PAZAPA-4460 file (N, C-alpha, C; in steps of 0.05 Angstrom, whole numbers, plus 32768, in hexadecimal, padded with zeros to 4 digits):
% residues 332
    n_x    n_y    n_z   ca_x   ca_y   ca_z    c_x    c_y    c_z   seq   type   mol
   6BD1   8375   817A   6BC4   8377   815F   6BD4   8366   814C     1      M     A
   6BC7   8358   813A   6BD4   8348   8126   6BE4   8359   8113     2      H     A
   6BFD   8350   810B   6C0D   8361   80FA   6C01   8368   80E0     3      P     A
   6BEF   8358   80D5   6BE3   835D   80BC   6BCF   8375   80BE     4      L     A
   6BC8   837C   80D7   6BB6   8393   80DB   6BC4   83AE   80DA     5      A     A
   6BDE   83AE   80D7   6BED   83C7   80D6   6BF5   83CD   80BA     6      T     A
   6BF8   83E7   80B5   6C01   83F0   809A   6C1E   83EA   8095     7      K     A
   6C2E   83EB   80AB   6C4A   83E3   80A8   6C4B   83C5   80AB     8      I     A
   6C54   83B6   8097   6C53   8399   8098   6C62   838D   80AF     9      P     A
   6C54   837C   80BE   6C61   836E   80D4   6C67   837F   80EC    10      G     A
   6C5C   8397   80EE   6C63   83A9   8103   6C5A   839E   811E    11      L     A
   6C6C   839A   8131   6C65   8394   814C   6C63   83AE   815C    12      V     A
   6C77   83BF   8159   6C76   83DB   8162   6C8C   83EB   8154    13      W     A
   6C89   8404   8155   6C9D   8416   814A   6C9D   8430   815A    14      G     A
   6CB4   843D   815B   6CB7   8457   816A   6CC8   846A   8159    15      Y     A
   6CC0   8483   815B   6CD2   8499   8153   6CDD   84A5   816C    16      V     A
   6CF7   84A4   8170   6D04   84AD   8189   6D12   84C7   8183    17      I     A
   6D0A   84DB   8192   6D17   84F5   818F   6D2D   84F7   81A5    18      D     A
   6D46   84F6   819C   6D5C   84F6   81AF   6D5E   8511   81BD    19      A     A
   6D57   8527   81AF   6D5A   8541   81BB   6D46   8546   81D2    20      A     A
   6D2D   853F   81CD   6D19   8543   81E2   6D15   852C   81F5    21      S     A
   6D20   8515   81ED   6D1E   84FD   81FE   6D02   84F1   81FE    22      G     A
   6CF3   84F4   81E7   6CD8   84E9   81E5   6CD8   84D3   81D0    23      R     A
   6CC5   84C1   81D4   6CC1   84AB   81C0   6CA4   84AA   81B8    24      A     A
   6C9F   84AC   819F   6C84   84AB   8194   6C7F   8490   8187    25      E     A
   6C6B   8482   8190   6C66   8467   8186   6C55   8468   816D    26      R     A
   6C5B   8457   815A   6C4B   8456   8141   6C30   844A   8148    27      F     A
   6C1C   8453   813A   6C01   8447   813C   6BFF   8432   8126    28      S     A
   6BEC   841F   8128   6BE9   840B   8113   6BE2   8417   80F8    29      P     A
   6BD7   8430   80F8   6BD0   843D   80DF   6BE6   844D   80D3    30      E     A
   6BFE   844C   80DF   6C14   845C   80D5   6C1B   8453   80B9    31      T     A
   6C1C   8466   80A6   6C23   8461   808B   6C42   845F   8089    32      D     A
   6C4D   8448   807F   6C6A   8445   807E   6C77   845B   806D    33      P     A
   6C69   8466   805A   6C74   847B   8049   6C74   8496   8057    34      H     A
   6C65   8498   806D   6C62   84B2   807B   6C74   84B4   8093    35      A     A
   6C86   84A0   8096   6C99   84A1   80AD   6CAD   84B7   80A8    36      I     A
   6CAD   84CB   80B9   6CBE   84E3   80B6   6CD0   84E5   80CF    37      D     A
   6CEA   84E1   80CA   6CFD   84E2   80E0   6D0C   84FC   80DD    38      V     A
   6D08   850E   80F0   6D15   8528   80F0   6D32   8526   80FA    39      G     A
   6D3F   853D   80FA   6D5A   853E   8103   6D5B   8538   8121    40      E     A
   6D6F   8527   8129   6D71   8520   8145   6D5F   850A   814E    41      G     A
   6D50   84FE   813B   6D3D   84E8   8141   6D46   84CF   8133    42      C     A
   6D3D   84B8   813D   6D41   849F   812F   6D28   848D   8134    43      F     A
   6D26   8478   8124   6D0F   8467   8124   6D17   844B   812E    44      V     A
   6D06   843F   813E   6D09   8423   8145   6CF0   8414   813B    45      W     A
   6CF4   8402   8129   6CDE   83F1   811F   6CE4   83D4   8128    46      L     A
   6CCF   83C8   8134   6CD2   83AB   813B   6CBD   839C   812B    47      H     A
   6CC6   8389   811B   6CB4   837C   8107   6CB3   835E   810D    48      L     A
   6C9C   8353   8105   6C97   8336   8107   6C9B   8329   80EC    49      N     A
   6CAF   8317   80E9   6CB5   830B   80CF   6C9F   82F7   80C7    50      L     A
   6C8C   82F1   80D8   6C76   82E0   80D0   6C65   82ED   80BB    51      A     A
   6C66   8307   80B9   6C58   8316   80A4   6C6A   8315   808B    52      D     A
   6C60   8308   8076   6C70   8304   805E   6C75   831F   804F    53      A     A
   6C67   8334   8056   6C6B   834E   8048   6C83   835D   8052    54      R     A
   6C90   8353   8068   6CA7   8361   8074   6CBD   8365   8060    55      C     A
   6CC3   8350   8050   6CD9   8351   803E   6CD6   8367   8029    56      T     A
   6CBE   8369   801E   6CB9   837E   800A   6CBA   839A   8017    57      A     A
   6CB1   839C   8030   6CB2   83B6   803E   6CCF   83BE   8042    58      F     A
   6CE0   83AB   804B   6CFB   83B2   8051   6D0B   83B8   8038    59      L     A
   6D03   83AD   8021   6D11   83B3   8008   6D0F   83D0   8001    60      E     A
   6CF9   83DD   8009   6CF5   83F9   8003   6CFC   840C   801A    61      N     A
   6D07   8401   8030   6D0D   8412   8047   6D27   8422   8041    62      F     A
   6D26   843C   8043   6D3E   844C   803C   6D55   8447   8050    63      P     A
   6D6D   8445   8045   6D85   8442   8055   6D8E   8426   805B    64      G     A
   6D7D   8412   8053   6D85   83F6   8057   6D94   83EC   803F    65      L     A
   6DAC   83E0   8045   6DBB   83D4   802F   6DAF   83B8   802A    66      T     A
   6DB8   83AC   8014   6DAE   8391   800D   6DB6   837D   8022    67      E     A
   6DCE   837F   802D   6DD8   836C   8041   6DC8   8370   805B    68      Q     A
   6DC1   8389   8062   6DB2   838E   807A   6D95   8382   8078    69      A     A
   6D89   8386   8060   6D6F   837B   805B   6D6F   835C   805E    70      R     A
   6D84   8350   8053   6D87   8332   8055   6D8A   832A   8072    71      A     A
   6D98   8339   8082   6D9C   8333   809E   6D81   8335   80AD    72      A     A
   6D70   8347   80A6   6D57   834B   80B4   6D42   8336   80AD    73      L     A
   6D44   832A   8095   6D30   8317   808C   6D3A   82FA   808C    74      T     A
   6D53   82F5   8095   6D5E   82DA   8095   6D50   82C8   80A9    75      T     A
   6D50   82AE   80A4   6D45   829B   80B6   6D5C   8289   80C2    76      H     A
   6D74   8291   80BE   6D8B   8282   80C8   6D8C   8285   80E7    77      E     A
   6D95   826F   80F3   6D95   826E   8111   6DB2   826E   811B    78      T     A
   6DC0   8283   8116   6DDB   8286   8122   6DE0   82A4   8125    79      H     A
   6DF0   82AB   8139   6DF6   82C7   813E   6E08   82D2   8128    80      A     A
   6E04   82EC   8122   6E13   82FA   810E   6E13   8318   8113    81      A     A
   6E2A   8325   8111   6E2D   8342   8114   6E3F   834C   80FE    82      L     A
   6E36   8361   80F0   6E45   836C   80DA   6E44   838A   80DB    83      T     A
   6E5B   8397   80D8   6E5D   83B4   80D6   6E66   83BB   80BA    84      V     A
   6E56   83CD   80AD   6E5C   83D3   8091   6E52   83EF   808B    85      D     A
   6E65   8401   8085   6E5E   841C   807D   6E4C   842A   8091    86      E     A
   6E54   842A   80AA   6E45   8436   80C0   6E29   842A   80C4    87      Q     A
   6E25   8413   80B9   6E0C   8403   80BF   6E14   83EA   80CF    88      A     A
   6E02   83E1   80DF   6E08   83CB   80F1   6DF0   83B9   80F0    89      F     A
   6DF4   839F   80E9   6DDD   838D   80E6   6DE6   8371   80ED    90      Y     A
   6DD3   835F   80F2   6DD9   8344   80F8   6DC3   8336   8107    91      G     A
   6DCA   8321   8116   6DB7   8311   8125   6DC1   830D   8141    92      T     A
   6DB0   8312   8155   6DB6   830D   8171   6DA7   82F5   817B    93      L     A
   6DB4   82E7   818E   6DA7   82D1   819B   6D98   82DB   81B4    94      V     A
   6D81   82CF   81BA   6D71   82D6   81D1   6D5F   82BF   81D9    95      D     A
   6D4F   82C3   81ED   6D3C   82AE   81F6   6D20   82B5   81EA    96      F     A
   6D12   82A0   81E2   6CF7   82A4   81D9   6CE5   82A9   81F0    97      Q     A
   6CCF   82B6   81EA   6CBC   82BD   81FF   6CA0   82B4   81F8    98      R     A
   6C92   82A8   820C   6C76   82A1   8208   6C65   82B9   8211    99      E     A
   6C4B   82B6   8212   6C3A   82CC   8219   6C3F   82D6   8236   100      F     A
   6C44   82C3   8248   6C46   82CB   8264   6C61   82C2   8271   101      D     A
   6C74   82B8   8262   6C8C   82AF   826E   6CA2   82AD   8259   102      S     A
   6CBB   82AC   8263   6CD2   82A8   8252   6CDA   828B   8251   103      T     A
   6CE0   8281   823A   6CE8   8265   8236   6D06   8263   8236   104      T     A
   6D10   824A   8235   6D2C   8245   8232   6D34   8240   8215   105      R     A
   6D21   8243   8203   6D26   823F   81E7   6D35   8257   81DC   106      D     A
   6D49   8251   81CB   6D58   8266   81BF   6D48   8273   81A8   107      I     A
   6D48   828E   81A8   6D3B   829D   8192   6D50   82AF   8184   108      G     A
   6D47   82BB   816E   6D5A   82CA   815E   6D4E   82E5   8157   109      W     A
   6D5D   82FA   815D   6D54   8316   8158   6D66   8322   8143   110      L     A
   6D5A   8329   812C   6D69   8335   8116   6D67   8353   8119   111      H     A
   6D7D   8361   8111   6D7D   837E   8115   6D8E   838B   80FF   112      F     A
   6D88   83A4   80FA   6D98   83B5   80E9   6D95   83D2   80F3   113      A     A
   6DAB   83E1   80F5   6DA9   83FC   80FF   6DBD   840E   80F0   114      L     A
   6DB6   8427   80F0   6DC8   843C   80E6   6DC3   8454   80F9   115      S     A
   6DCC   846C   80F2   6DC8   8483   8103   6DAB   848C   8103   116      D     A
   6D9B   8483   80EF   6D7F   848D   80ED   6D6A   8479   80F5   117      A     A
   6D71   8460   80F9   6D5D   844C   80FF   6D6A   8433   810B   118      F     A
   6D59   8423   8118   6D5F   8408   8120   6D47   83F7   811A   119      I     A
   6D4A   83E1   810C   6D34   83CF   8105   6D3B   83B4   8111   120      I     A
   6D28   83A8   811F   6D2B   838D   812A   6D14   837C   811F   121      T     A
   6D1B   8363   811A   6D07   8350   8110   6D0A   8335   811F   122      T     A
   6CF5   8326   8120   6CF6   830C   812D   6CDE   82FB   8123   123      R     A
   6CE1   82E0   8126   6CCB   82CE   8120   6CBB   82C8   8139   124      L     A
   6CC9   82C2   814F   6CBB   82BD   8169   6CC0   82D5   817C   125      Q     A
   6CAE   82D9   818E   6CB2   82EF   81A2   6CCC   82EA   81B1   126      P     A
   6CDA   8300   81B6   6CF5   82FF   81C3   6CF3   830D   81DE   127      I     A
   6D02   8302   81F1   6D00   830C   820D   6D0A   8329   820F   128      R     A
   6D20   8330   8203   6D2D   834A   8208   6D1F   8362   81FC   129      S     A
   6D0D   835D   81EA   6D00   8373   81DC   6CED   8383   81EE   130      I     A
   6CDC   8376   81FD   6CC8   8384   820D   6CD5   8396   8222   131      D     A
   6CE9   838D   8231   6CF6   839F   8245   6D02   83B8   8238   132      P     A
   6D0D   83B6   8220   6D19   83CD   8213   6D03   83E0   820A   133      V     A
   6CED   83D5   8200   6CD6   83E6   81F8   6CCB   83F5   8211   134      R     A
   6CC9   83E7   8227   6CBF   83F4   8240   6CD2   8409   8249   135      A     A
   6CEC   8405   8246   6D00   8419   824E   6CFE   8432   823D   136      A     A
   6CF9   842E   8223   6CF6   8445   8211   6CDD   8455   8218   137      I     A
   6CC7   8448   821E   6CAF   8456   8225   6CB2   8464   8240   138      E     A
   6CC2   8459   8251   6CC5   8465   826C   6CD9   847D   826B   139      K     A
   6CEE   847A   825C   6D03   848F   825B   6D12   848D   8241   140      N     A
   6D06   849A   822D   6D13   8499   8212   6D2C   84A9   8211   141      A     A
   6D31   84BB   8224   6D49   84CC   8224   6D63   84BC   8226   142      A     A
   6D61   84A3   8230   6D78   8492   8233   6D81   8487   8218   143      K     A
   6D70   8489   8204   6D76   847D   81EA   6D79   8494   81D5   144      F     A
   6D91   849D   81D2   6D96   84B3   81C0   6DA0   84AA   81A4   145      R     A
   6DA7   8491   81A2   6DB1   8486   8189   6DA6   8469   8186   146      Q     A
   6DA3   8460   816D   6D9A   8444   8169   6DAD   8430   8176   147      P     A
   6DC7   8436   8177   6DDA   8423   8182   6DD4   841F   81A0   148      I     A
   6DC8   8432   81AD   6DC1   842F   81C9   6DA9   841D   81CD   149      Q     A
   6D97   841C   81B9   6D82   8408   81BA   6D8D   83EC   81B7   150      V     A
   6DA0   83E9   81A4   6DAE   83D0   81A1   6DBC   83C7   81BB   151      F     A
   6DC9   83DA   81C8   6DD7   83D3   81E1   6DC3   83CA   81F6   152      E     A
   6DAC   83D8   81F7   6D98   83D0   820B   6D8D   83B4   8205   153      A     A
   6D8B   83AC   81EC   6D82   8391   81E5   6D96   837C   81EE   154      L     A
   6DAF   8381   81EA   6DC4   836E   81F3   6DC5   836D   8211   155      V     A
   6DC2   8384   821E   6DC3   8384   823B   6DAC   8374   8247   156      V     A
   6D94   8376   823A   6D7D   8367   8244   6D82   8349   823F   157      E     A
   6D8F   8342   8229   6D96   8326   8225   6DA9   831C   823B   158      F     A
   6DBD   832D   8242   6DCF   8325   8257   6DC0   8322   8272   159      Q     A
   6DAD   8333   8277   6D9D   8330   8290   6D8D   8316   828F   160      R     A
   6D83   8310   8277   6D74   82F6   8274   6D86   82DF   827A   161      G     A
   6DA0   82E0   8271   6DB3   82CB   8276   6DB7   82C8   8294   162      I     A
   6DBA   82DF   82A2   6DBF   82DE   82BF   6DA7   82D1   82CD   163      I     A
   6D8E   82D8   82C5   6D77   82CB   82D1   6D76   82AD   82CB   164      S     A
   6D7E   82A6   82B2   6D7E   828A   82AB   6D94   827B   82BB   165      M     A
   6DAB   8288   82BF   6DC0   827B   82CF   6DB7   8276   82EC   166      V     A
   6DA9   828A   82F8   6D9F   8286   8313   6D8A   826F   8314   167      L     A
   6D79   826E   8300   6D65   8259   82FF   6D72   823E   82FC   168      E     A
   6D86   823C   82EA   6D94   8222   82E6   6DA4   821B   82FE   169      L     A
   6DAF   822F   830C   6DBE   8229   8324   6DAD   821C   833A   170      T     A
   6D94   8226   833C   6D82   821A   8350   6D7C   81FD   8348   171      D     A
   6D79   81F7   832E   6D74   81DC   8326   6D8C   81CA   832B   172      E     A
   6DA4   81D5   8326   6DBC   81C5   832C   6DBF   81C0   834A   173      L     A
   6DB8   81D4   835A   6DB9   81D0   8377   6DA7   81B9   8380   174      N     A
   6D8F   81B8   8374   6D7C   81A2   837B   6D87   8187   8372   175      A     A
   6D92   8186   835A   6D9D   816D   8350   6DB5   8165   8361   176      I     A
   6DC6   8178   8368   6DDD   8173   8378   6DD6   8167   8393   177      E     A
   6DC1   8170   83A0   6DB8   8165   83B9   6DB2   8148   83B7   178      D     A
   6DA5   8140   83A1   6D9F   8124   839D   6DB8   8113   8396   179      F     A
   6DC9   811F   8386   6DE1   8111   837D   6DF3   8109   8394   180      V     A
   6DF6   811C   83A7   6E08   8117   83BE   6DFA   810C   83D6   181      Y     A
   6DE1   8105   83D2   6DD2   80F8   83E8   6DDC   80DB   83EB   182      D     A
   6DD6   80CF   8402   6DDF   80B3   8406   6DD0   80A0   83F4   183      S     A
   6DB7   80A6   83EE   6DA7   8095   83DC   6DAD   809C   83BF   184      E     A
   6DB4   8087   83B0   6DBB   808B   8394   6DA2   8090   8383   185      L     A
   6DA4   80A6   8373   6D8E   80AC   8360   6D9B   80B6   8346   186      R     A
   6D90   80AC   8330   6D9A   80B4   8316   6D8D   80CE   830D   187      D     A
   6D9C   80E4   830F   6D91   80FF   8309   6D99   8108   82ED   188      E     A
   6DA2   80F5   82DC   6DAB   80FE   82C1   6D94   8109   82B0   189      R     A
   6D7C   80FF   82B4   6D66   8109   82A5   6D60   8127   82AC   190      R     A
   6D63   812E   82C5   6D5F   814A   82CD   6D77   815B   82C5   191      R     A
   6D8E   814F   82C5   6DA6   815F   82BF   6DAA   8164   82A1   192      L     A
   6DA1   8152   8290   6DA5   8155   8274   6D99   816E   8268   193      A     A
   6D80   8176   826E   6D76   818F   8263   6D85   81A8   826C   194      P     A
   6D8F   81A7   8285   6D9F   81BE   8290   6DB9   81C0   8280   195      V     A
   6DC6   81AA   827C   6DDF   81AB   826D   6DDB   81B4   8250   196      R     A
   6DC5   81AB   8245   6DC0   81B3   8229   6DBC   81D2   8227   197      R     A
   6DAD   81DD   8239   6DA8   81FA   8239   6DC3   8209   823D   198      V     A
   6DD3   8200   8250   6DEC   820E   8257   6E00   820C   8240   199      V     A
   6E01   81F5   8234   6E14   81F2   821D   6E0C   8204   8206   200      V     A
   6DF2   8205   8200   6DEA   8217   81EA   6DEF   8234   81F1   201      R     A
   6DE9   823C   8209   6DEF   8258   8211   6E0C   825F   820E   202      L     A
   6E1D   824D   8218   6E3A   8252   8217   6E43   8255   81FA   203      H     A
   6E39   8243   81E9   6E41   8244   81CD   6E39   825E   81BF   204      R     A
   6E20   8266   81C3   6E17   827F   81B7   6E24   8297   81C2   205      H     A
   6E29   8297   81DC   6E37   82AE   81E9   6E53   82B1   81DE   206      L     A
   6E62   829B   81DB   6E7C   829D   81D0   6E7C   82A8   81B3   207      R     A
   6E68   82A0   81A4   6E65   82AA   8188   6E60   82C8   8188   208      T     A
   6E4D   82D1   8199   6E46   82ED   8199   6E5E   82FE   81A2   209      V     A
   6E6D   82F4   81B6   6E84   8302   81C0   6E99   8305   81AA   210      L     A
   6E9E   82F0   819B   6EB2   82F1   8186   6EAA   8304   8170   211      A     A
   6E90   8304   8169   6E86   8316   8155   6E87   8333   815E   212      L     A
   6E81   8338   8178   6E82   8353   8182   6E9E   835E   8182   213      M     A
   6EB1   834D   8189   6ECD   8356   8188   6ED6   835C   816C   214      R     A
   6ECE   834B   8159   6ED6   834F   813D   6EC9   8368   8132   215      R     A
   6EB0   836D   8139   6EA3   8386   8130   6EB0   839F   813B   216      A     A
   6EB8   839D   8155   6EC5   83B4   8161   6EE1   83BA   8155   217      A     A
   6EED   83A6   8148   6F07   83AA   813C   6F05   83B5   8120   218      A     A
   6EED   83BB   8116   6EE9   83C6   80FB   6EF4   83E2   80FA   219      T     A
   6EFC   83EB   80E2   6F06   8406   80DE   6EF2   841B   80E9   220      D     A
   6EFD   8430   80F6   6EEC   8444   8102   6ED9   8451   80EF   221      D     A
   6EE1   8453   80D5   6ED0   8461   80C2   6EB6   8451   80BD   222      D     A
   6EB6   8437   80C2   6E9E   8427   80BC   6E8C   8423   80D5   223      E     A
   6E96   842A   80EC   6E87   8426   8104   6E71   843A   8108   224      L     A
   6E59   8432   8110   6E44   8445   8117   6E4D   8456   812F   225      P     A
   6E40   846D   8132   6E48   8480   8147   6E43   8472   8163   226      S     A
   6E58   8474   8173   6E56   8469   818F   6E59   844B   8191   227      G     A
   6E5F   843D   817B   6E60   8420   817C   6E77   8415   818D   228      F     A
   6E8E   8422   818C   6EA5   8418   819A   6EA0   8416   81B8   229      E     A
   6E95   842B   81C4   6E90   842B   81E1   6E7B   8416   81E8   230      D     A
   6E66   8415   81D7   6E51   8401   81DB   6E5C   83E5   81DA   231      V     A
   6E6D   83DF   81C6   6E78   83C5   81C2   6E89   83BD   81DA   232      A     A
   6E99   83CF   81E5   6EAA   83CA   81FC   6E99   83C3   8214   233      E     A
   6E84   83D2   8219   6E73   83CC   8230   6E65   83B1   822D   234      R     A
   6E5B   83AB   8215   6E4D   8392   8210   6E5F   837A   8212   235      L     A
   6E78   837D   8208   6E8B   8367   820A   6E90   8360   8228   236      V     A
   6E93   8375   8238   6E98   8370   8255   6E80   8362   8262   237      N     A
   6E68   836B   825B   6E50   835F   8266   6E4D   8342   825D   238      R     A
   6E51   833D   8244   6E4D   8322   8239   6E63   830F   8244   239      L     A
   6E7C   8319   8247   6E91   8308   8252   6E8A   8300   826F   240      E     A
   6E7F   8312   827F   6E77   830B   829A   6E61   82F6   829A   241      A     A
   6E4E   82FA   8288   6E38   82E6   8286   6E43   82CB   827C   242      A     A
   6E55   82CB   8269   6E61   82B3   825F   6E71   82A4   8275   243      D     A
   6E7E   82B3   8286   6E8D   82A6   829C   6E7A   8297   82AF   244      N     A
   6E63   82A4   82B4   6E4F   8297   82C5   6E44   827D   82B8   245      D     A
   6E3E   827F   829E   6E34   8268   828F   6E49   8252   828E   246      V     A
   6E62   825A   828A   6E77   8245   8289   6E7A   8237   82A4   247      Y     A
   6E79   8247   82BA   6E7B   823B   82D4   6E64   8227   82D9   248      A     A
   6E4C   822F   82CF   6E35   821D   82D2   6E39   8204   82C1   249      L     A
   6E44   8207   82A9   6E4A   81F0   8298   6E5D   81DD   82A5   250      Q     A
   6E72   81E7   82B2   6E86   81D6   82BF   6E79   81C8   82D7   251      E     A
   6E68   81D6   82E5   6E5A   81CA   82FC   6E48   81B3   82F3   252      R     A
   6E39   81B8   82DE   6E27   81A3   82D3   6E38   818B   82C9   253      A     A
   6E4F   8190   82BD   6E60   817A   82B4   6E6A   8169   82CB   254      R     A
   6E73   8177   82E1   6E7C   8168   82F8   6E66   8158   8305   255      L     A
   6E4E   8163   8306   6E37   8154   8311   6E32   813C   8300   256      L     A
   6E33   813F   82E6   6E2F   8127   82D4   6E44   8112   82D9   257      H     A
   6E5D   811A   82DC   6E72   8107   82E2   6E6E   80FA   82FD   258      E     A
   6E64   8109   8311   6E5F   80FD   832B   6E49   80E9   8329   259      E     A
   6E34   80EF   831A   6E1E   80DC   8317   6E28   80C3   830A   260      I     A
   6E38   80C6   82F4   6E43   80AE   82E6   6E55   809E   82F9   261      D     A
   6E64   80AC   830A   6E76   809E   831C   6E67   808E   8331   262      S     A
   6E51   809A   833C   6E42   808B   8350   6E33   8074   8343   263      K     A
   6E28   8078   832B   6E1A   8062   831D   6E2E   804C   8316   264      L     A
   6E46   8053   830E   6E5A   803F   8308   6E62   802F   8321   265      S     A
   6E65   803D   8337   6E6B   8030   8351   6E55   801D   8359   266      S     A
   6E3C   8025   8355   6E26   8014   835C   6E25   7FFB   834A   267      E     A
   6E2B   8000   8330   6E2B   7FE9   831D   6E42   7FD6   8325   268      T     A
   6E59   7FE1   832C   6E6F   7FD0   8334   6E69   7FC0   834D   269      N     A
   6E5A   7FCD   835F   6E52   7FBF   8378   6E40   7FA7   8372   270      R     A
   6E2D   7FAC   835F   6E1B   7F96   8357   6E2A   7F80   834A   271      H     A
   6E3D   7F87   8339   6E4D   7F72   832C   6E5E   7F63   8340   272      L     A
   6E68   7F71   8354   6E78   7F64   8369   6E67   7F4F   8378   273      Y     A
   6E4E   7F58   837F   6E3C   7F45   838D   6E36   7F2D   837C   274      I     A
   6E30   7F33   8362   6E2A   7F1D   834F   6E41   7F0A   834C   275      L     A
   6E59   7F15   834B   6E71   7F04   8349   6E75   7EF3   8361   276      S     A
   6E70   7EFE   8379   6E72   7EED   8391   6E5D   7ED7   8391   277      L     A
   6E45   7EDE   8389   6E30   7EC9   8388   6E38   7EB3   8375   278      M     A
   6E44   7EBB   835E   6E4D   7EA7   834B   6E63   7E96   8356   279      T     A
   6E76   7EA3   8365   6E8C   7E94   8371   6E83   7E80   8386   280      A     A
   6E6E   7E87   8396   6E64   7E75   83AA   6E52   7E5F   839E   281      F     A
   6E45   7E65   8388   6E32   7E51   837D   6E40   7E3E   8369   282      L     A
   6E57   7E46   835F   6E64   7E35   834B   6E6C   7E19   8357   283      L     A
   6E7A   7E18   836F   6E81   7DFE   837A   6E69   7DEC   837F   284      P     A
   6E53   7DF6   838B   6E3B   7DE5   838F   6E30   7DDB   8374   285      P     A
   6E32   7DEB   835F   6E27   7DE2   8345   6E39   7DCC   833A   286      S     A
   6E53   7DCD   8340   6E65   7DB7   8337   6E5E   7D9D   8346   287      L     A
   6E57   7DA0   8360   6E50   7D88   836F   6E36   7D7C   8365   288      V     A
   6E22   7D8D   8361   6E08   7D82   8357   6E0B   7D78   833A   289      T     A
   6E1D   7D84   832B   6E22   7D7A   8310   6E2F   7D5F   8310   290      G     A
   6E42   7D5B   8323   6E4F   7D42   8325   6E3C   7D2B   832D   291      F     A
   6E2B   7D30   8342   6E19   7D1B   834A   6E01   7D18   8337   292      F     A
   6DFE   7D2A   8325   6DE8   7D28   8312   6DF1   7D1D   82F7   293      G     A
   6E09   7D12   82F5   6E13   7D08   82DB   6E04   7CEF   82D2   294      M     A
   6DF7   7CE0   82E4   6DE7   7CC9   82DD   6DF8   7CB3   82D0   295      N     A
   6E10   7CB0   82DA   6E22   7C9A   82D0   6E23   7C84   82E5   296      T     A
   6E30   7C6E   82DD   6E32   7C58   82F0   6E47   7C5C   8304   297      S     A
   6E46   7C4E   831B   6E5A   7C4F   8330   6E5C   7C6A   833D   298      S     A
   6E47   7C7A   833E   6E48   7C93   834C   6E48   7C8D   836A   299      L     A
   6E59   7C9C   8379   6E59   7C98   8396   6E3E   7C9F   83A3   300      P     A
   6E37   7C91   83B7   6E1F   7C95   83C7   6E05   7C90   83B6   301      F     A
   6E08   7C82   83A0   6DF1   7C7C   8390   6DE1   7C65   839D   302      A     A
   6DEE   7C55   83AC   6DE0   7C3F   83B9   6DDF   7C44   83D7   303      E     A
   6DCB   7C3B   83E4   6DC8   7C3E   8400   6DBB   7C58   8408   304      G     A
   6DBC   7C5E   8422   6DAF   7C76   842C   6DC4   7C8B   8434   305      I     A
   6DBC   7CA4   8436   6DCE   7CB9   843F   6DDD   7CC7   8429   306      G     A
   6DD9   7CC0   8410   6DE7   7CCC   83FA   6DE1   7CEA   83F7   307      G     A
   6DC8   7CF0   83FB   6DC0   7D0D   83F8   6DCE   7D1E   840D   308      T     A
   6DD0   7D13   8426   6DDD   7D23   843B   6DFB   7D27   8434   309      L     A
   6E07   7D12   8429   6E23   7D16   8421   6E26   7D2B   840B   310      W     A
   6E13   7D2B   83F8   6E14   7D3F   83E2   6E11   7D5B   83ED   311      A     A
   6DFE   7D5E   8401   6DFA   7D78   840D   6E13   7D80   841C   312      V     A
   6E20   7D6E   8429   6E38   7D74   8437   6E4E   7D7D   8424   313      G     A
   6E51   7D70   840D   6E64   7D79   83F9   6E5E   7D95   83EF   314      F     A
   6E45   7D9C   83EC   6E3D   7DB7   83E3   6E45   7DCB   83F8   315      I     A
   6E3F   7DC6   8411   6E46   7DD9   8426   6E64   7DDC   8428   316      V     A
   6E72   7DC5   8426   6E8F   7DC6   8427   6E9B   7DD6   8410   317      A     A
   6E8F   7DD3   83F8   6E99   7DE2   83E1   6E95   7E00   83E5   318      S     A
   6E7E   7E08   83F1   6E79   7E25   83F5   6E8D   7E30   8409   319      I     A
   6E92   7E20   841F   6EA6   7E29   8433   6EC2   7E2B   8426   320      L     A
   6EC8   7E19   8415   6EE3   7E1A   8407   6EE5   7E33   83F6   321      A     A
   6ECF   7E39   83E8   6ECF   7E51   83D7   6ED2   7E6A   83E8   322      A     A
   6EC4   7E6A   83FF   6EC6   7E81   8411   6EE3   7E85   841B   323      W     A
   6EF0   7E6E   8423   6F0B   7E70   842D   6F1E   7E7A   8417   324      L     A
   6F1B   7E71   83FF   6F2C   7E7A   83E9   6F29   7E97   83E3   325      I     A
   6F10   7EA1   83E2   6F0B   7EBD   83DD   6F15   7ECE   83F4   326      L     A
   6F13   7EC3   840C   6F1D   7ED3   8424   6F3B   7ED6   8423   327      R     A
   6F49   7EBF   841C   6F66   7EC0   841B   6F70   7ED2   8404   328      R     A
   6F60   7ED4   83EF   6F68   7EE4   83D8   6F62   7F02   83DD   329      A     A
   6F55   7F08   83F3   6F4E   7F24   83F9   6F36   7F2F   83EA   330      G     A
   6F27   7F1E   83DD   6F0F   7F27   83CF   6EF8   7F2D   83E2   331      I     A
   6EF6   7F1D   83F7   6EE2   7F22   840B   6EED   7F34   8421   332      L     A
***
């Protein structure tokens, strides 16, 4: 359903999750945003589409959101950010964009803000990690007793997406590697370049998220949301393992690129070597033909018969002399 058809601006979906009973009640498109009632032991997850221009006004009136958290939810900046402030947690996560029937390699951005009573996520393009977490909530909402656990599930799904991407890129590198180390020379730089670009971007964003997660975990305990320290420790371990895989893939792609450059350089040097030999063999004959073509007086063999044969003999002799010189010099 188009987001404009919902009473909550930009609503993709929303849930009221009862931690005590382990049930999740999904919002209907007709849910009045002013009628959202979160009882004790419950929290709300709202997932909004920023393509709806009314989202900003809706979030301005959402109870419990600070001005900084609202700015984080509606920003269009494309870099990771994590901030802990007065038991609120908000920022931007990196993820992969999703088409209708497949996941792309394009980087997407998921904005979030959470407290003990709610978690709100926003995006411009569909994001890969969102749907699996929604399915997990509908299947077993009892696993999600706090908003921070929804956040953890989102990051875990992102890490799983990285693992899937690493396996996919590994298969591509395997295919490229088979051609690179084959006896027949093939320039695989066109196939390798997109792989390296994806890996470099992944590694850069992962390092940023890891640094931000460690910095957030080092915040004073009074400002941390409930359960954040344990979640942050688990996520840092997961993301470090994923980053190690990505870094190993980056190094492998770099070595493959160097191997391709080395083989192409060797082939170029071989061509230059052959060209240099041809030049060395053809230079003496060109001197002979140049000498006999000067068109001056008193040239030898200009009179009588057999002059052409003598000139041909000098050409052959000059080629043999060049061959002997190159042989003695160790070039041949």
